[in-house]
Backbone as numpy.savetxt, mean C-alpha at the origin, in Angstrom:
# Nx Ny Nz CAx CAy CAz Cx Cy Cz
-69.25 79.59 -4.48 -67.62 79.46 -4.55 -67.27 78.36 -3.69
-67.87 78.57 -2.65 -67.49 77.73 -1.42 -67.72 76.08 -1.84
-68.97 75.99 -2.20 -69.39 74.58 -2.62 -68.44 74.12 -3.75
-68.24 74.79 -4.64 -67.32 74.73 -5.73 -66.07 74.07 -5.41
-65.41 74.76 -4.61 -64.26 74.27 -3.48 -64.14 73.36 -2.97
-65.35 72.97 -2.41 -65.62 71.66 -1.36 -65.65 70.49 -2.64
-66.17 70.60 -3.31 -66.20 69.60 -4.71 -65.17 69.46 -5.42
-64.25 70.19 -5.38 -62.88 70.10 -6.10 -62.03 69.31 -5.08
-62.16 69.76 -3.78 -61.75 68.85 -2.86 -62.07 67.52 -2.81
-63.25 67.33 -2.92 -63.73 65.74 -2.93 -63.46 64.98 -4.16
-63.02 65.68 -5.20 -62.57 65.13 -6.59 -61.16 64.67 -6.18
-60.39 65.58 -5.82 -59.06 65.19 -5.46 -58.75 63.87 -4.44
-59.90 64.00 -3.27 -59.74 63.18 -2.48 -60.06 61.75 -3.07
-61.34 61.80 -3.86 -61.68 60.43 -4.80 -60.62 59.94 -5.32
-59.76 60.76 -6.12 -58.60 60.35 -7.11 -57.80 59.78 -6.40
-57.20 60.22 -5.15 -56.30 59.83 -4.44 -56.42 58.13 -3.66
-57.90 58.37 -3.79 -58.53 56.95 -2.94 -57.81 55.72 -4.26
-58.67 56.28 -5.18 -58.59 55.34 -6.38 -56.99 54.78 -6.79
-56.30 55.55 -6.80 -54.79 55.54 -6.84 -53.86 54.83 -5.50
-54.46 54.89 -4.40 -54.25 54.13 -3.46 -54.67 52.88 -3.65
-55.85 52.26 -3.88 -56.43 51.28 -4.14 -55.70 50.62 -5.46
-55.68 51.33 -6.19 -54.72 50.35 -7.73 -53.35 50.17 -7.08
-52.52 50.87 -6.20 -51.31 50.40 -5.63 -51.42 49.30 -4.78
-52.41 49.31 -4.02 -52.43 48.12 -2.88 -52.55 46.69 -3.72
-53.22 47.00 -5.02 -53.91 45.79 -5.69 -52.74 45.16 -6.28
-51.51 45.89 -6.59 -50.45 45.24 -7.32 -49.00 44.87 -6.24
-48.75 43.75 -6.40 -47.69 43.12 -5.25 -46.29 43.53 -6.03
-45.28 43.61 -5.53 -44.11 43.71 -6.01 -43.71 42.30 -6.59
-43.16 41.87 -7.43 -42.86 40.91 -8.09 -41.22 40.64 -7.65
-40.98 39.41 -6.91 -39.68 39.15 -6.28 -38.75 38.26 -7.26
-37.57 38.72 -7.55 -36.64 38.00 -8.64 -35.89 37.15 -7.89
-35.87 35.80 -8.15 -34.86 34.74 -7.83 -33.48 35.35 -8.27
-32.48 35.10 -6.85 -31.53 35.39 -7.53 -30.63 34.66 -8.52
-30.04 35.01 -8.97 -29.03 34.19 -10.01 -28.05 33.19 -9.43
-28.18 32.07 -9.70 -26.98 31.14 -9.21 -25.92 31.45 -9.55
-24.81 30.98 -8.85 -23.28 31.35 -9.60 -23.28 29.95 -10.40
-22.53 30.29 -10.95 -21.89 29.42 -12.14 -21.21 28.25 -11.66
-21.49 26.75 -11.94 -21.21 25.92 -11.16 -19.63 25.90 -11.25
-18.83 25.59 -10.18 -17.41 25.69 -10.53 -17.13 24.40 -10.80
-15.87 24.12 -11.68 -15.34 22.94 -12.27 -15.03 22.19 -11.06
-15.59 21.02 -11.25 -14.94 19.94 -10.31 -13.61 19.23 -10.62
-12.59 19.12 -9.69 -11.28 18.72 -10.05 -11.44 17.12 -10.32
-10.41 16.87 -11.33 -10.56 15.52 -11.78 -9.88 14.45 -10.82
-10.51 13.71 -10.29 -10.07 12.68 -9.14 -8.65 11.88 -9.41
-7.89 11.56 -8.57 -6.86 10.93 -8.65 -6.72 9.98 -7.89
-6.06 8.88 -8.34 -5.62 7.61 -7.45 -5.42 7.56 -6.35
-6.09 6.79 -5.39 -5.22 6.77 -3.64 -3.67 6.66 -3.48
-3.12 7.17 -2.60 -1.89 7.27 -2.36 -0.89 7.18 -3.38
-1.16 7.87 -4.38 -0.31 8.03 -5.51 -0.17 7.16 -6.27
-1.07 6.09 -6.06 -1.14 4.92 -7.18 -0.94 5.37 -8.37
-0.43 4.28 -9.52 -0.83 4.74 -11.17 -2.33 4.77 -11.66
-2.52 5.37 -12.40 -3.84 5.33 -13.31 -3.71 4.12 -13.94
-4.99 3.58 -14.10 -4.96 2.27 -14.66 -4.51 1.08 -14.38
-4.35 1.22 -12.86 -4.09 -0.11 -12.18 -5.10 -1.11 -12.30
-4.60 -2.53 -12.29 -5.35 -3.29 -12.66 -5.97 -4.16 -11.20
-6.90 -3.96 -10.59 -7.14 -4.62 -9.28 -7.41 -6.17 -9.37
-7.47 -7.12 -8.22 -7.54 -8.40 -8.59 -9.12 -8.61 -8.54
-9.48 -9.56 -8.99 -11.01 -9.91 -8.88 -11.38 -10.13 -7.47
-12.83 -9.77 -7.18 -13.48 -9.82 -6.10 -13.35 -11.08 -5.94
-13.71 -11.56 -4.33 -13.82 -12.86 -3.95 -15.30 -13.21 -3.77
-15.94 -12.31 -3.85 -17.35 -12.34 -3.40 -17.77 -12.30 -1.99
-17.00 -11.80 -1.48 -16.91 -11.87 0.27 -16.56 -10.42 0.90
-16.33 -9.55 -0.05 -16.09 -7.91 0.09 -14.50 -7.85 0.25
-14.01 -8.92 -0.33 -12.31 -8.77 -0.56 -12.03 -9.02 -1.89
-10.70 -9.61 -2.08 -10.13 -9.45 -3.28 -9.64 -10.98 -3.40
-9.39 -11.68 -4.44 -8.56 -12.75 -4.73 -7.13 -12.24 -5.01
-6.38 -12.93 -3.96 -4.82 -12.62 -4.42 -4.03 -13.97 -4.21
-2.89 -13.81 -3.81 -2.10 -14.94 -3.66 -2.32 -15.49 -2.15
-2.89 -14.74 -1.45 -3.21 -15.23 -0.35 -4.55 -15.61 0.06
-5.21 -15.83 -0.91 -6.32 -16.39 -0.74 -6.69 -18.13 -1.00
-7.71 -18.64 -0.29 -7.67 -20.08 0.06 -6.71 -20.65 0.14
-5.61 -20.32 1.24 -4.58 -21.18 1.40 -4.57 -22.13 2.54
-3.99 -22.90 2.74 -3.88 -24.06 3.71 -3.16 -23.33 4.91
-3.22 -24.23 6.39 -2.69 -23.42 7.44 -1.04 -23.39 7.02
-0.59 -24.72 6.55 0.88 -24.55 6.03 1.27 -23.35 5.41
0.45 -23.07 4.30 0.80 -22.03 3.25 0.71 -20.79 4.37
-0.02 -20.51 5.04 -0.41 -19.27 5.88 0.83 -19.16 6.82
1.41 -20.12 7.19 2.45 -19.89 8.12 3.70 -19.44 7.40
3.89 -20.01 6.15 4.96 -19.32 5.40 4.59 -17.78 4.71
3.40 -17.61 4.32 2.89 -16.39 4.07 3.07 -15.38 5.07
2.87 -15.73 6.10 3.05 -14.74 7.28 4.53 -14.42 7.49
5.13 -15.62 7.42 6.62 -15.32 7.66 7.29 -14.35 6.65
6.67 -14.66 5.41 6.90 -13.73 4.14 6.81 -12.33 4.67
5.18 -12.11 4.78 4.58 -10.61 5.05 5.79 -10.11 6.27
6.19 -10.70 7.13 6.98 -10.18 8.30 8.44 -9.84 7.98
8.61 -10.65 6.69 10.21 -10.38 6.35 10.16 -9.23 5.72
9.22 -9.07 4.62 9.02 -7.56 3.97 9.09 -6.48 5.13
8.09 -6.56 6.20 8.08 -5.59 7.27 9.47 -5.52 7.55
10.11 -6.10 8.16 11.46 -5.91 8.25 12.39 -5.39 7.68
12.29 -5.66 6.34 13.21 -4.97 5.34 12.66 -3.78 4.82
11.49 -3.41 4.83 10.80 -2.28 4.34 10.27 -1.62 5.27
9.92 -1.79 6.25 9.22 -0.81 7.40 10.59 -0.78 8.64
11.39 -1.37 9.08 11.99 -1.09 10.13 13.52 -0.50 9.69
13.70 0.02 8.63 15.12 0.34 8.33 15.68 1.31 9.39
15.07 1.78 10.09 15.66 2.94 11.06 16.08 1.95 12.76
15.42 0.42 12.58 15.50 -0.45 13.70 14.51 0.34 15.04
13.84 1.12 14.72 13.05 2.07 15.87 11.81 1.19 16.07
11.25 0.63 15.18 9.68 -0.05 15.00 9.60 -1.34 16.09
10.98 -2.19 16.09 10.96 -3.21 16.63 10.62 -4.54 16.20
10.02 -4.18 14.69 9.70 -5.10 13.98 10.93 -6.24 13.41
12.04 -5.80 13.07 13.21 -6.64 12.93 13.58 -7.57 14.19
13.35 -6.99 15.41 13.77 -7.67 16.46 12.90 -8.82 16.71
11.43 -8.56 16.59 10.58 -9.47 16.74 10.47 -10.28 15.77
10.65 -9.91 14.75 10.74 -11.06 13.55 11.78 -12.15 13.77
12.90 -11.67 14.01 14.22 -12.75 14.31 13.82 -13.53 15.30
13.22 -13.12 16.56 12.59 -13.76 18.00 11.50 -14.66 17.43
10.67 -14.57 16.34 9.83 -15.48 15.85 10.54 -16.58 15.18
11.68 -16.20 14.18 12.14 -17.07 13.49 12.92 -18.32 14.60
13.60 -17.61 15.71 14.02 -18.72 16.60 13.25 -19.43 17.10
12.15 -18.91 18.00 11.26 -19.47 18.76 10.52 -20.66 17.86
10.19 -20.21 16.58 9.26 -21.28 15.61 9.99 -21.96 14.59
11.08 -22.14 14.82 12.13 -22.51 13.69 11.67 -23.72 13.17
11.30 -24.89 13.71 10.76 -25.93 13.46 9.28 -26.15 12.42
8.57 -25.30 13.00 7.11 -25.07 12.33 7.52 -24.34 11.02
8.35 -23.18 10.84 8.64 -22.45 9.90 9.22 -23.28 8.55
10.34 -24.09 9.10 11.25 -24.99 8.51 10.07 -25.96 7.75
9.02 -26.54 8.38 8.35 -27.53 8.08 7.26 -26.79 6.97
6.85 -25.54 7.03 6.07 -24.59 6.21 6.91 -24.87 5.05
8.32 -24.13 4.84 8.91 -24.17 3.55 9.25 -25.37 2.95
9.37 -26.72 3.91 9.67 -27.86 3.17 8.14 -28.07 2.36
7.31 -28.13 3.09 5.90 -28.13 2.30 5.38 -27.20 0.96
5.81 -25.96 1.25 5.71 -25.15 -0.08 6.37 -26.03 -0.84
7.74 -26.00 -0.99 8.87 -26.62 -1.92 8.03 -27.91 -2.37
7.67 -28.83 -1.73 7.18 -30.15 -2.28 5.73 -29.66 -2.98
4.83 -28.74 -2.92 3.75 -28.56 -3.36 4.00 -27.97 -5.03
5.25 -27.20 -4.95 5.44 -26.72 -6.32 6.72 -27.35 -7.12
7.46 -28.43 -6.28 8.16 -29.38 -7.20 9.47 -28.92 -7.69
9.84 -27.45 -7.81 11.14 -27.25 -8.17 11.63 -25.84 -7.26
12.82 -25.79 -7.38 13.27 -24.34 -6.85 12.83 -23.37 -7.62
12.68 -23.22 -8.79 12.38 -22.11 -9.51 10.88 -21.97 -9.27
9.67 -22.77 -9.44 8.50 -22.76 -9.18 8.12 -22.23 -7.52
9.02 -22.55 -6.90 8.92 -22.08 -5.44 9.63 -20.76 -5.38
10.63 -20.30 -5.96 11.14 -19.00 -5.87 9.99 -18.19 -6.57
9.43 -18.44 -7.71 8.59 -17.82 -8.38 7.07 -17.35 -7.32
6.62 -18.30 -6.67 5.53 -18.21 -5.70 6.03 -17.56 -4.56
7.24 -17.44 -4.10 7.48 -17.03 -2.82 7.75 -15.11 -3.20
8.37 -15.08 -4.60 8.13 -13.89 -5.10 6.96 -13.25 -4.98
6.08 -13.66 -5.20 4.64 -13.00 -5.71 4.08 -12.85 -4.20
4.30 -13.67 -3.29 3.87 -13.46 -2.11 4.62 -11.92 -1.52
5.96 -11.71 -1.59 6.56 -10.70 -1.32 6.21 -9.77 -1.90
6.18 -9.77 -3.16 5.64 -8.71 -4.23 4.23 -8.07 -3.59
3.25 -8.95 -3.36 1.97 -8.53 -2.60 2.32 -7.40 -1.35
3.03 -8.01 -0.64 3.33 -7.06 0.81 3.94 -6.04 0.59
4.69 -5.79 -0.79 5.46 -4.70 -0.80 5.07 -3.71 -1.61
3.70 -3.86 -1.93 3.14 -2.74 -2.66 3.22 -1.62 -2.02
3.85 -0.44 -2.60 4.09 0.98 -2.01 2.79 1.59 -1.44
1.54 1.81 -2.17 0.46 2.65 -1.74 0.14 2.14 -0.30
0.26 0.81 -0.06 -0.40 0.37 1.31 0.72 0.24 2.38
1.90 0.44 2.07 2.89 0.44 2.75 2.94 1.20 4.48
2.42 2.30 4.44 2.36 2.93 5.92 1.34 2.23 6.69
0.11 1.69 6.04 -0.77 1.07 7.09 -0.17 -0.43 7.43
0.24 -1.12 6.26 1.00 -2.01 6.46 1.95 -2.40 7.53
2.93 -1.25 7.60 3.83 -1.02 8.66 3.36 -1.17 9.80
2.35 -0.12 9.92 1.39 -0.24 11.34 0.81 -1.33 11.62
0.44 -2.18 10.96 -0.18 -3.50 11.22 0.98 -4.44 11.73
1.81 -4.56 10.95 3.03 -5.42 11.00 3.92 -5.20 12.32
3.60 -3.94 12.97 4.48 -3.72 13.97 3.72 -4.36 15.33
2.43 -4.35 15.45 1.60 -5.30 16.24 1.56 -6.49 16.09
1.66 -7.17 15.10 1.56 -8.76 14.71 2.71 -9.11 14.86
3.99 -8.49 14.58 5.43 -9.00 14.78 5.23 -9.17 16.22
5.04 -8.42 17.17 5.23 -8.52 18.54 4.55 -9.44 19.13
3.34 -9.69 18.89 2.55 -10.89 19.12 2.88 -12.25 18.71
3.43 -12.01 17.67 3.85 -13.74 17.14 5.35 -13.97 17.94
6.00 -13.10 18.00 7.28 -13.20 18.71 7.11 -13.92 20.00
5.79 -13.54 20.84 5.77 -13.92 21.72 4.92 -15.13 22.10
4.37 -15.85 21.06 3.72 -17.03 21.08 4.49 -18.40 21.34
3.69 -19.28 22.10 4.33 -20.64 22.26 4.27 -21.39 20.98
5.57 -22.05 20.72 5.18 -22.83 19.24 3.94 -23.54 19.11
3.28 -24.18 20.05 2.23 -25.13 19.80 1.08 -24.21 19.30
1.04 -22.82 19.63 0.07 -21.90 19.30 -0.08 -21.11 18.01
1.08 -21.31 17.20 1.42 -20.71 16.09 0.21 -21.03 15.12
-0.06 -21.99 14.78 -1.03 -22.80 13.93 -2.33 -21.90 14.02
-2.80 -21.77 15.28 -3.96 -21.21 15.66 -3.93 -20.05 15.40
-2.75 -19.15 15.69 -2.86 -17.56 15.77 -2.56 -17.08 14.16
-1.85 -17.93 13.23 -1.42 -17.35 12.09 -2.44 -16.91 11.44
-3.74 -17.54 11.21 -4.67 -17.19 10.16 -5.22 -15.56 10.22
-5.54 -15.42 11.63 -6.05 -14.00 11.78 -4.92 -13.00 11.79
-3.79 -13.37 12.07 -2.35 -12.52 12.30 -2.09 -12.34 10.53
-2.22 -13.22 9.84 -2.12 -12.96 8.31 -3.21 -11.82 7.80
-4.70 -12.17 8.20 -5.65 -11.46 7.65 -5.39 -10.06 8.31
-4.74 -9.67 9.13 -4.68 -8.24 9.71 -3.47 -7.33 8.70
-2.50 -8.49 8.31 -1.67 -7.91 7.42 -1.79 -7.83 5.76
-2.98 -8.44 5.37 -3.71 -7.99 4.46 -4.72 -7.37 4.00
-5.18 -6.96 5.28 -6.27 -5.55 5.55 -5.81 -4.36 4.77
-4.66 -3.95 5.05 -4.21 -2.54 4.54 -4.36 -2.72 3.01
-3.97 -3.81 2.35 -4.13 -3.99 0.83 -5.49 -4.04 0.31
-6.36 -4.81 1.00 -7.93 -4.69 0.48 -8.42 -3.33 0.70
-8.24 -2.68 1.97 -8.65 -1.18 2.06 -8.18 -0.58 0.61
-6.73 -0.59 0.21 -6.20 0.13 -0.72 -7.11 -0.02 -2.07
-7.16 -1.52 -2.19 -8.26 -1.90 -3.40 -9.51 -1.24 -3.07
-10.10 -1.28 -2.26 -11.31 -0.54 -2.29 -11.29 0.66 -2.74
-10.45 1.55 -1.98 -10.33 2.87 -2.35 -10.04 3.50 -3.92
-9.28 2.26 -4.20 -8.74 2.48 -5.90 -10.28 2.28 -6.58
-11.03 1.28 -6.06 -12.36 1.10 -6.78 -13.57 2.38 -6.73
-13.29 3.01 -5.60 -14.11 4.21 -5.30 -13.58 5.34 -6.56
-12.08 5.44 -6.36 -11.56 6.42 -7.32 -12.10 6.00 -8.82
-12.16 4.89 -9.19 -12.79 4.65 -10.48 -14.02 5.32 -10.77
-14.99 5.02 -9.56 -16.37 5.43 -9.84 -16.44 6.68 -10.02
-15.38 7.51 -8.90 -15.68 9.11 -8.87 -14.89 9.63 -10.24
-14.18 8.90 -10.95 -13.53 9.31 -12.12 -14.73 9.23 -13.16
-15.36 7.95 -13.18 -16.35 8.13 -14.41 -17.25 8.73 -14.00
-17.88 9.52 -12.99 -18.90 10.22 -12.62 -18.48 11.68 -13.13
-17.11 12.06 -12.81 -16.50 13.10 -13.21 -16.36 13.39 -14.80
-15.91 12.08 -15.60 -16.05 12.12 -16.96 -17.39 12.36 -17.82
-18.47 11.93 -17.02 -19.66 12.06 -17.58 -20.20 13.81 -17.44
-19.69 14.58 -16.47 -20.05 15.69 -16.34 -19.38 16.83 -17.30
-17.94 16.11 -17.77 -17.07 16.99 -18.61 -16.53 18.02 -17.91
-16.40 18.32 -16.43 -15.88 19.25 -16.08 -14.46 19.04 -16.01
-13.87 20.18 -15.73 -12.07 20.15 -15.72 -11.55 20.91 -14.61
-10.51 20.77 -14.31 -9.88 21.56 -13.16 -8.66 20.91 -12.42
-8.20 21.36 -11.78 -6.94 21.08 -11.18 -7.36 19.27 -10.17
-6.45 18.48 -10.47 -6.71 17.08 -9.76 -6.56 17.00 -8.42
-7.33 16.32 -7.81 -7.10 16.02 -6.22 -7.59 14.67 -6.07
-7.36 13.77 -5.12 -7.83 12.77 -4.80 -9.39 13.00 -4.21
-10.08 11.54 -4.28 -11.54 11.64 -3.95 -11.36 11.63 -2.50
-12.68 11.99 -1.69 -12.66 11.94 -0.31 -12.30 10.66 0.37
-12.56 9.56 0.13 -12.31 8.36 1.11 -10.99 8.22 0.89
-10.18 8.68 -0.14 -8.65 8.11 -0.09 -7.74 8.86 0.79
-8.45 10.07 1.19 -7.73 10.77 2.33 -7.24 9.85 3.55
-7.87 8.94 3.87 -7.36 8.02 4.99 -6.29 7.16 4.67
-5.91 7.16 3.43 -4.63 6.44 2.86 -3.47 7.33 2.74
-2.08 7.22 3.27 -0.98 7.77 3.04 -0.77 8.28 1.74
-0.32 9.16 1.31 0.16 9.44 -0.33 1.73 9.12 -0.20
2.47 8.62 0.60 3.71 8.36 0.78 3.99 7.20 -0.61
4.74 7.51 -1.35 5.20 6.55 -2.16 6.83 6.35 -2.42
7.21 5.15 -2.33 8.48 4.95 -2.62 8.78 5.18 -4.01
9.91 6.19 -4.32 10.30 6.43 -5.56 11.24 5.12 -6.02
11.20 5.04 -7.24 12.15 4.15 -7.88 13.25 4.98 -8.49
13.24 6.03 -8.71 14.51 6.73 -9.12 15.66 6.89 -8.30
16.78 7.10 -8.73 17.92 7.46 -7.98 18.91 6.49 -8.28
20.06 6.32 -7.20 21.25 5.68 -7.64 20.87 4.24 -7.32
21.63 2.97 -7.88 21.14 1.59 -7.76 21.21 1.16 -6.30
20.55 0.24 -5.89 20.60 -0.59 -4.91 21.14 -2.09 -4.78
21.66 -2.61 -4.01 22.39 -4.03 -3.89 21.41 -4.87 -2.89
21.94 -6.12 -2.90 21.33 -6.84 -1.88 22.45 -7.66 -1.29
22.54 -7.76 0.07 23.58 -8.71 0.83 23.02 -10.20 1.07
23.79 -11.00 0.72 23.67 -12.63 0.80 24.37 -13.04 2.12
24.53 -12.65 3.22 25.04 -13.36 3.94 26.84 -12.62 4.38
27.11 -12.91 5.55 28.83 -12.43 5.54 29.20 -13.70 6.19
30.62 -14.07 5.82 31.20 -15.44 6.10 32.44 -15.04 6.84
33.25 -16.24 7.24 34.35 -15.83 7.95 35.23 -15.95 7.10
36.04 -15.30 6.37 36.98 -14.87 5.41 36.52 -15.09 3.84
37.57 -14.86 3.18 37.39 -14.72 1.73 37.04 -16.10 1.24
37.82 -16.93 1.43 37.56 -18.41 1.11 36.13 -18.86 1.51
35.66 -18.75 2.59 34.32 -19.18 2.98 33.31 -18.27 2.25
33.71 -17.09 1.85 32.53 -16.31 1.39 32.35 -17.05 -0.29
33.64 -17.20 -0.85 33.39 -17.73 -2.28 32.97 -18.82 -2.23
33.21 -20.19 -1.33 32.41 -21.09 -1.24 31.04 -21.01 -1.16
30.67 -20.27 -0.11 29.21 -19.87 -0.16 28.57 -19.42 -1.47
29.29 -18.34 -2.20 28.69 -17.90 -3.39 28.36 -19.20 -4.49
29.19 -20.13 -4.27 29.10 -21.41 -5.17 27.63 -21.97 -4.74
27.33 -22.05 -3.32 26.12 -22.85 -3.06 24.88 -21.82 -3.45
25.22 -20.60 -3.09 23.97 -19.48 -3.32 23.53 -19.76 -4.94
24.45 -19.80 -6.05 24.30 -20.01 -7.25 23.58 -21.12 -7.61
23.79 -22.21 -7.14 23.04 -23.42 -7.17 21.57 -23.16 -6.48
21.27 -22.56 -5.41 20.27 -22.55 -4.54 19.24 -21.58 -5.32
19.93 -20.34 -5.74 18.81 -19.32 -6.29 19.50 -18.78 -7.65
18.44 -19.14 -8.32 18.91 -18.96 -10.16 18.90 -17.66 -10.45
18.20 -16.64 -9.72 18.49 -15.40 -9.93 19.59 -14.66 -9.77
20.47 -15.34 -8.98 21.91 -14.61 -8.57 22.42 -14.79 -9.80
22.56 -15.91 -10.57 23.34 -16.05 -11.74 23.56 -14.90 -12.65
22.50 -13.95 -12.52 22.49 -12.74 -13.44 23.86 -11.73 -12.91
24.24 -11.95 -11.82 25.15 -10.87 -11.00 26.48 -11.45 -10.71
27.23 -10.55 -10.71 28.65 -10.82 -10.13 28.92 -10.24 -8.70
29.39 -11.14 -7.77 29.34 -10.88 -6.75 30.60 -9.79 -6.06
30.41 -9.23 -5.23 31.37 -8.43 -4.69 31.49 -8.84 -3.34
32.83 -9.10 -3.04 33.23 -9.72 -1.72 34.15 -8.55 -0.86
33.23 -8.03 0.00 33.65 -7.38 0.88 33.95 -7.14 2.46
35.28 -6.81 2.87 35.36 -7.10 4.46 34.62 -5.98 4.96
34.20 -6.83 6.22 33.11 -5.87 7.38 34.16 -5.18 8.11
34.00 -3.78 8.33 35.09 -3.31 8.95 35.01 -3.65 10.09
36.30 -3.89 11.09 36.76 -4.31 12.37 36.25 -5.56 12.52
36.17 -6.63 11.46 35.62 -7.68 11.66 36.42 -8.90 10.87
36.74 -10.00 10.94 37.25 -10.84 10.18 36.02 -11.30 9.13
34.72 -10.79 9.17 33.86 -11.33 8.13 34.17 -10.71 6.88
33.33 -11.41 5.67 33.63 -11.09 4.52 32.02 -11.29 3.81
31.61 -10.29 3.61 30.02 -10.37 3.13 29.94 -10.31 1.61
29.03 -10.86 1.10 28.80 -11.21 -0.38 27.70 -10.06 -0.68
27.89 -9.35 -1.47 26.86 -8.22 -2.03 26.65 -8.11 -3.71
25.40 -8.14 -4.38 25.35 -8.32 -5.89 24.67 -7.19 -5.90
24.75 -6.96 -7.26 23.95 -5.56 -7.87 24.63 -5.18 -9.27
24.43 -3.79 -9.84 23.44 -2.89 -9.20 22.01 -3.52 -9.42
20.91 -2.95 -8.84 19.75 -3.30 -8.84 18.79 -2.08 -8.90
17.98 -1.83 -9.77 17.29 -0.57 -10.01 16.70 -0.01 -8.61
15.89 -0.33 -7.83 15.22 0.23 -6.75 15.05 -0.77 -5.43
14.34 -0.03 -4.58 14.32 -1.10 -3.32 13.26 -2.17 -3.65
11.95 -1.79 -4.37 11.17 -2.88 -4.69 11.64 -4.11 -5.65
12.67 -4.08 -6.26 13.45 -5.04 -6.84 14.21 -5.65 -5.86
14.99 -4.87 -5.00 15.71 -5.45 -4.20 15.15 -6.42 -3.24
13.80 -6.07 -2.70 12.95 -6.94 -2.12 12.53 -8.09 -2.98
12.21 -8.09 -4.15 11.76 -9.19 -5.11 13.01 -10.12 -5.04
14.24 -9.64 -5.13 15.14 -10.47 -5.10 15.84 -11.01 -3.91
14.98 -10.61 -2.45 15.41 -10.89 -1.42 14.22 -11.93 -0.97
13.05 -11.80 -1.85 12.01 -12.96 -1.86 12.55 -14.18 -2.49
13.26 -14.09 -3.47 13.85 -15.22 -4.13 15.02 -15.90 -3.26
15.94 -15.20 -2.53 16.62 -15.63 -1.58 16.03 -16.14 -0.63
15.06 -15.52 0.01 14.18 -16.59 1.31 13.62 -17.70 0.68
13.33 -17.65 -0.51 12.74 -19.03 -1.12 13.46 -20.00 -1.06
14.78 -19.69 -1.08 15.94 -20.62 -1.79 16.40 -20.99 0.16
15.81 -20.35 0.98 16.32 -20.59 2.53 17.62 -19.72 2.82
17.88 -18.54 1.86 18.98 -17.65 2.55 18.64 -16.47 2.96
19.75 -16.23 3.77 19.56 -14.80 4.46 20.03 -13.61 3.40
18.86 -12.38 3.59 19.30 -11.50 2.35 18.63 -10.01 2.95
19.47 -9.02 2.62 19.19 -7.54 3.36 19.45 -6.75 1.89
18.34 -6.21 1.76 18.59 -5.02 1.09 19.65 -3.89 1.34
20.33 -3.45 0.44 21.53 -2.33 1.01 21.11 -1.11 0.06
20.88 -0.29 0.75 20.37 1.21 0.17 21.57 2.01 -0.62
21.25 2.60 -1.83 22.56 3.48 -2.15 23.37 4.11 -1.30
24.58 3.84 -1.08 25.74 4.89 -0.65 25.81 3.89 1.12
25.13 2.87 1.30 25.33 2.47 2.57 26.60 1.54 2.49
27.42 1.31 3.43 28.61 0.64 3.49 28.02 -0.92 3.89
């Protein structure tokens, strides 16, 4: 009986050993975690609130873009520089705190002969007042493009201060680099817009949808955009010593600035002054006001955009 018990114990032990060996021979299978479903990628937006479908200028083959400022002479560079700083004085310095207007006026005074010669050369090159006006308006409109305004205004602040301090004989030498600094914000915007197009094309290939947001590179550009909605603007074409002088000035303005003939002037007395100013309007928005001031500048006239509600 004792041997039978021992044999039984041996059988149990052997059976347990077999079971243990069988268990050791099978490794547990690790299941890979299920990846989370791909999140919808938001649809890219144009940089700085620019419209979709914007047509970019052609590449100049040198990393930039061919614009109204491309391949211009030294004389044209002077006039384009003056035009760019004029836009900055009108658009960037409405509070008067940046100093752009003060430095721009100092530039006009110090470089009067050089800038007058540049304007005369431009007028001679185009052959007629209307053609000159059209070209000058193109230049103004380039520098008034809303998406690049924050960076342009920042650049203009430094350039205006530097140009105001230049001796007359050094303006020709300094102007090309100064103009290039004022153009750069617009080149940066065009490049950002080209990146947006590529990002949009990639997004459209994936077929994903979601809330729209700008692509990463565009974050460096301000999204502030000047709205065209709201009450109408006007422009001021000088202030004159009395009503008669203002009306005589209007006759001269109509001859020199063809766009002025589309408006009836308002002759407004300047408070606490004998001066009478000429203002025309209504004008749709600030961008159109700047464009009209471009035509006025092309005719050699002073011009100031007047915001809605401003006296």
